[in-house]
KOLRODO-860340 format. One record per residue (C-alpha): residue in one letter; x, y, z. Coordinates in pm, whole numbers, plus 50000, padded with zeros to 5 digits. Layout:
<atoms>
AXYZ/...
</atoms>
This chain:
<atoms>
M522365210648970/K523595175648902/T523475141049061/I525685112348944/L524575076749022/S526085043248932/T525525006448995/T526134971848851/A523484946848752/D524654922449019/N524684948349300/T521234937649412/I519334943349735/G516444919349679/L513654911249438/V510874936949420/H507814916749516/R504584924749333/R502844925649670/V504374959949743/F501884973849489/G498884964649701/N495824984649796/F493314987150078/V489504985450084/E487784994050412/H484104997750491/L484645034850547/G482825063950387/R482325058250014/C485115033349956/V482855002749927/Y479385017449880/E479345043449599/G482995033849537/I483714998549422/Y480034988949461/D477305012049333/P474234994749186/G472705028349089/S475605039148867/P475445035848488/H478995022248513/S477954992648728/D477244957848596/A474514933748699/T476384925249021/G476454961749129/F480224966049095/R481594995148896/T483414983948585/D485195017648543/V486745013248889/I487734977348804/K489394989348483/A491285017248662/L492544994248939/R493724968948682/R495594997248512/L497085006248849/G498474970948871/V496964964049213/S498494931349333/T496964926649679/V493944941649855/R493634943350233/Y490014940450357/P487744949650540/G489854972750759/G491354991950912/N489615004351223/F486334990251092/V487454954251139/S487854956951517/A484094957551577/Y483054937951265/D481524903251257/W482324887150922/R479264864850957/D477004895150904/G478284897950545/I477454863250411/G474294846650280/P471314862150099/C471614900050100/D468034905450212/K468734884650520/R471914902850624/P471604925450928/A472344962450913/R474734973151188/V476165004451343/D479885009651279/F481815019651592/A484935031051407/W483395056951175/Q479975062951337/S478255050851022/L475625025250923/E476774992750758/S474294974850533/N476514944050487/A475484942450119/V479164935150047/G480974908450245/I483864884150208/D482314864149920/E481654894849709/F485064908949794/V486954877749682/S484954876449359/W485774913149298/C489494907049363/K489514881249085/R488124907348848/I491004931348918/D493614903248917/A494474909849281/E495174886949574/P492834891149874/M494324898950216/A491764892350487/A491864910050822/V490284893251126/N488694910451423/L490934907151728/G489334936751902/T485834925751997/L486124889851868/G488944864551892/P490684833051768/A487534811451744/E485714835851514/A488864840051304/A489184802451269/A485544799851161/M486204826150894/L489204807150763/E487224774550758/Y484484791850560/C486954807250313/N489674781250266/L488654745950357/D486814718750166/T485674696950455/P482204682950539/T481854708250822/Q479464735950921/W481124766650774/V482184749650451/K478654736550400/L477354771850452/R479784786350195/K478644760749941/A475004767650023/N475764804349956/G476864794949603/F480644792749641/L481474756149583/E485244760649562/P487344774549849/H488404810849820/G491984801149907/I492944833550085/K496664831250163/L497224863750359/W495634869850699/C496034901650909/L495774895751282/G493714926051377/N494504962751317/E496324989951516/M495524973151845/D497754998052032/G495515027351936/P493095042352192/W490705048451900/Q490525010851835/A487624989451951/G489154964552193/Q492504982352240/V494834961452457/P498414963652585/A501154948052375/H501554916552583/E497824909052569/Y497614915152194/A500704893452142/L499094864252327/R495884868452124/A497684871951790/N499964842351860/A497024820051951/T495094831151641/S498034825651408/K498614790751549/L494964782151508/L494704795451152/K497864777951037/G496734746151206/L493684746750980/D495564757850667/P499384755250679/T499684772650339/I498664807050469/Q500834835950590/T499924858650881/I500654895050954/A500944907351314/A499664942451385/G502614965051451/S502544999451609/S500125024951462/G503035048351389/R506115066751509/F503875091651693/M502845064651942/P504645065152280/T505065027152259/Y506455027451902/L508844998051850/E508454986752211/W505004973952114/D506494957351808/R509314941752010/Q506914925152250/V504714912851965/L507624898951765/E509204881752064/R505944863852143/C504794857051786/W508104851251606/D507554814351540/T503974817851417/V503824849551202/D505424858950871/Y505144897050872/I504734926251106/S502814956550982/A503884992950966/H501575022650903/R502415058350806/Y500405087750675/S502365118250564/N501175153950607/N502025189550517/H500375206850813/A503195232250806/N502355241250443/N506075239850367/T506565223050030/A510365220850051/E510135203650388/F507255181050282/L509135169249973/A511835154750201/E509295130350346/G511205101450191/V513815105850466/E511175097250727/I509885067550530/D513425053950511/R513765058650886/V510625038350962/I511815009750742/S515275011250899/D513725010351247/Y511824978551165/A514764962550986/G516874967351299/L514154954551529/I513494923651318/D517204915651312/Y517414920851689/V514564896651764/R515924871751512/G519274872851691/L517624870352030/K515754839351912/R518854824951742/S516474818451456/E517054809251093/K513564821651012/R512894855150844/V510044878650930/Y509354906950687/L507664940950688/S504144946150556/F503704983750508/D499984978150479/E498715013650529/W500445043150368/N499565075250186/V499375112850228/W496475121750460/Y495865152650668/R493135175250527/Q489985154650573/T490275136750907/S486805136551065/G485475101751142/D481935112851229/G479645095650980/R476495109151152/W475095073751151/E474545074450776/T475275048350509/A478295057250292/P478875092150436/H481395114550262/L484415108550487/L488165114050435/E487725124550071/E491165139550030/L491885158849709/Y495505152549609/N497895176949444/L501305175749277/E503385176449596/D501335147649736/A502045127049424/L505785133349461/V505645120549819/V503735089649703/A506555083049454/Q509035084949742/Y507135058549939/L507455034349649/N511105043549592/A511765035849960/F510015002149937/I512124993149634/R515355004749801/R514554981550092/A513254952049892/D515164930050135/V512764940150416/V509524953450263/K507694924850094/M504144938650106/A502554973050106/C499024986450070/L498195021449949/A495245033850154/Q492695033350003/A491215023349665/V488335047349595/N487045080349739/V488575075850086/I492155089850083/A492395073549741/P493875076749392/L490375073649243/M487275094849307/T483775087949181/T480475104749127/R477475084449021/D478345091348655/A482105097148643/L485525085948767/L488565107748836/K492215097448851/Q493915118649115/T497525130149094/N498725101749320/F497375075949074/Y500185082248826/P503405075549023/V501915042349136/E500965033348780/L504405041848641/I506485025448913/Q504524992848929/K504664989248551/W508364995648495/M510244990348823/I510434952448815/G513064926148887/A515814931549144/S516374963349340/L519814978349271/R522104994949523/L522995029649395/N526315046949455/G527095083749421/G525045114549491/G524795151349426/A523355183949548/M521725187649889/Y519145212650017/K517825224750351/A514485208250424/G513365223450753/K513015197851032/H514605171150811/G517905190050792/E519955187250474/V518715160750234/P519575150549877/V517715169649608/I517195136749423/D515315106949569/S515995075949359/A515555038549319/A516605014949040/T515844979448927/F517264953648687/D515094927548518/M517284898048422/G514674883548187/S514384914147963/G517764929848038/R516064962748118/V517224987148382/A514685011748523/I515215041848744/S512655062248939/V513785097149039/V512105125749225/N513435161149201/R512535176249539/S513655211349447/V510775236249440/D512505260249201/S515425243749015/S515755218148741/H518215189848798/E520275166348583/V520725129948678/R523515109948516/F523195072648563/K525655044848475/V525365006948490/L529034998548500/D528824962648374/R526164967848103/N525944986347775/L522965009347755/G520755007847447/T517315020447349/I515155039247597/A511935019547637/I510065046147834/A510805080947967/T507825096148146/Q507455122748412/L504865139048634/T505405175848699/G503825210248711/K504565245948806/D502235247049106/A502805223049397/K499125226949493/Q497715218449148/T495065191249157/N493015171148911/T489285177348936/F486195164248761/E486095197648576/S489825196048490/P490815159148509/T494125161548319/A495785191148491/I498535168248628/V499155137748410/P502295119948283/Q504175135647996/P507395127147809/A510575131548011/S513855145147879/A516185115047869/S518975103047642/V521855078247634/E525165095747583/G528455077047593/N526875047147773/E525455070448037/L521785078148089/H521085115248117/I517765126848264/T516845163648295/L514205168848561/P512215200948601/S511595213148955/M509035193149154/S508965162948927/H508985125048925/A510355105548630/V510575068748544/V513025059248273/C513555023748149/V516425014847916/E517434983247732/T520864969547828/R523184941347723/E526274925247875/R529614941347802/
</atoms>
């Protein structure tokens, strides 16, 4: 089978923003405690944070980290997590029926973000708290005034403002599982008031309105329409969430998941344009895809009122990694709309990294993120052409190849990310950049395997890892041969014709 793709270096969609390679840390299960923070581990430093996790997340190129939730934030009081640790109150966590020690709070989180070279994205509680508490949090984090919360931050040892620029206005407030769930119009009023208040205190920040929890919700897009119409002038992004699943245990169907990801982005692009037209506005609002991953095996939220219970510890396989690659391809293809995204989550909880007290494991879904964030930089390119199709169950007929490409003007490099969705056939991709001469291949790497269900484990940590891909430049055309069920990233030097 063969797919032929072409483009030109000036046929751009938009710049690929580094913020699409973000991550998510929630006080859930073992993400924070025994994940990023584990004073008892031999891999932890004097502050209690695991240096092996820090190293792995730096390698993953994490740009932005959303914190502290997630469902957790809707019953969380940020004030419980500041000051001397021995004075912080332990609390029950409504969202995950767990115990929260508050040993890690906003100060520790921001300090940790600096160590992984990531930008913090703070979420505020608009479920059981409101605008006043959010404003106090921003004052504490961002201002340098002779006022109560700033004085307290300095007394806690943080003399300089944290300078957090991204603020999420609650989380999934349409969900019946959410503490403080409200109808769209009520959330919109609350979010609009909070955004106004926060920006009044610090005009340099950007805010993200909570969009619908997903396409499965009966109010999908209608919720978002009401929120955008009310909040258009005060917010910068609206959020989208999606978790993919293979409940049907149908690999061929599951590997067409990119079609659904594209549909979600297209839905929001149309809605944003509609509200912009309705408002007769010159302003742009963008999409923050700030929760995404494969998640369906480990779904219980019952923490049995324990600290750091083992919750949502999904073990990822090859087919999951290929779907993760398709998420990132979709974000790159719609770089005009998607400006932020957060893989959920960082460690142990539906995550690319797993830990024991003594060891760290890179799951299969670690590698497509690592490859794409490293090489797919610059401007997203519009691809023309196509090739073979296949029947993918409920998705109908879809292309065998899922692809995205970028051009970096500074280096002159063109990169292409391609997924072969076929479960049993290899595939050749031929790729031309019509206004550039192709030169040396800088990287040609793929992730593949013969078993869609193959995982990495602590006993066998390298079962699915990147390996050299078959790629060559022939007659100014890039040829890539992809085995079945594979993802490849190829980057090639180019020069003007």
